[in-house]
C-alpha positions as CSV (number, residue, x, y, z in Angstrom):
1,M,0.0,0.0,0.0
2,T,1.1,3.5,-0.7
3,D,1.7,6.2,1.9
4,D,-1.2,8.2,0.3
5,H,-3.6,5.3,0.8
6,N,-2.5,4.8,4.4
7,R,-2.9,8.6,5.0
8,D,-6.3,8.7,3.4
9,T,-7.5,5.6,5.4
10,A,-6.3,7.1,8.6
11,S,-7.9,10.5,7.8
12,K,-11.2,8.8,7.0
13,A,-11.1,6.9,10.3
14,I,-10.5,10.2,12.2
15,D,-13.3,11.8,10.2
16,D,-15.7,8.9,10.9
17,H,-14.8,9.0,14.6
18,A,-15.4,12.8,14.8
19,L,-18.7,12.3,13.0
20,E,-19.7,9.5,15.3
21,K,-18.9,11.6,18.4
22,T,-21.0,14.5,17.0
23,Y,-24.0,12.2,16.6
24,E,-23.4,10.7,20.0
25,E,-23.3,14.1,21.6
26,A,-26.5,15.2,19.7
27,A,-28.3,12.0,20.9
28,D,-27.1,12.6,24.4
29,D,-28.4,16.2,24.3
30,L,-31.8,15.0,23.1
31,V,-32.0,12.5,25.9
32,R,-30.9,15.1,28.5
33,S,-33.5,17.5,27.2
34,G,-36.2,14.9,27.9
35,R,-37.2,14.7,24.2
36,F,-36.2,11.1,24.0
37,A,-35.8,8.5,26.8
38,T,-32.7,6.7,25.3
39,R,-30.1,6.9,22.6
40,E,-31.9,4.0,21.0
41,D,-35.1,6.0,20.8
42,V,-33.1,8.8,19.0
43,L,-31.7,6.2,16.6
44,R,-35.2,4.7,15.9
45,E,-36.6,8.1,15.2
46,G,-33.7,8.8,12.8
47,G,-34.4,5.5,11.0
48,R,-38.1,6.4,10.7
49,L,-37.2,9.7,9.2
50,V,-34.9,8.1,6.7
51,E,-37.6,5.6,5.8
52,W,-40.1,8.5,5.4
53,R,-37.7,10.5,3.2
54,E,-37.0,7.5,1.0
55,L,-40.7,6.7,0.6
56,R,-41.3,10.3,-0.4
57,R,-38.4,10.1,-2.9
58,A,-39.8,6.9,-4.4
59,E,-43.3,8.5,-4.7
60,R,-41.8,11.6,-6.3
61,D,-39.8,9.5,-8.8
62,A,-42.9,7.4,-9.7
63,A,-44.9,10.6,-10.2
64,L,-42.2,12.0,-12.4
65,A,-42.0,8.8,-14.4
66,R,-45.8,8.9,-14.9
67,G,-45.7,12.6,-16.0
68,L,-42.9,11.9,-18.4
69,A,-44.7,9.0,-19.9
70,Q,-47.9,11.1,-20.2
71,A,-45.9,13.9,-21.9
72,E,-44.3,11.5,-24.3
73,A,-47.8,10.1,-25.2
74,G,-49.0,13.6,-26.0
75,L,-51.2,13.8,-22.9
76,G,-51.3,16.8,-20.6
77,T,-51.4,20.6,-21.1
78,P,-49.0,22.4,-23.4
79,L,-46.6,24.6,-21.6
80,E,-47.7,27.7,-23.4
81,E,-51.3,27.1,-22.1
82,V,-50.1,26.6,-18.6
83,L,-48.0,29.8,-18.6
84,A,-50.9,31.8,-20.1
85,D,-53.2,30.5,-17.3
86,F,-50.6,31.3,-14.7
87,E,-50.0,34.8,-16.0
88,G,-53.8,35.5,-16.1
89,R,-54.2,34.3,-12.5
90,H,-51.2,36.4,-11.4
91,K,-52.6,39.5,-13.2
92,A,-56.1,39.1,-11.7
93,L,-54.6,38.6,-8.2
94,A,-52.5,41.7,-8.6
95,E,-55.5,43.7,-9.7
96,R,-57.6,42.5,-6.8
97,R,-54.8,43.6,-4.4
98,K,-54.7,47.1,-5.9
99,A,-58.5,47.5,-5.3
């Protein structure tokens, strides 16, 4: 192994340790504040949040794929029509605010 590889590996280990300490301290702070009963509760909540985020990402990706398929099939509303509708609504709202 090269010196660069050894240095990079050691640096990563130090970075991982510092990151781990940061998370441990954050978890301890949450337990001390009474927000969570244990570090494990903090970890479980973190896992739930990751699951929720990944589910939302999968839903977003599926919706995007459906939209692209619809657009490729010629379904949907042309951009020019959407923009004209938006501009009309914006103009009407601005006029109501002036009154």
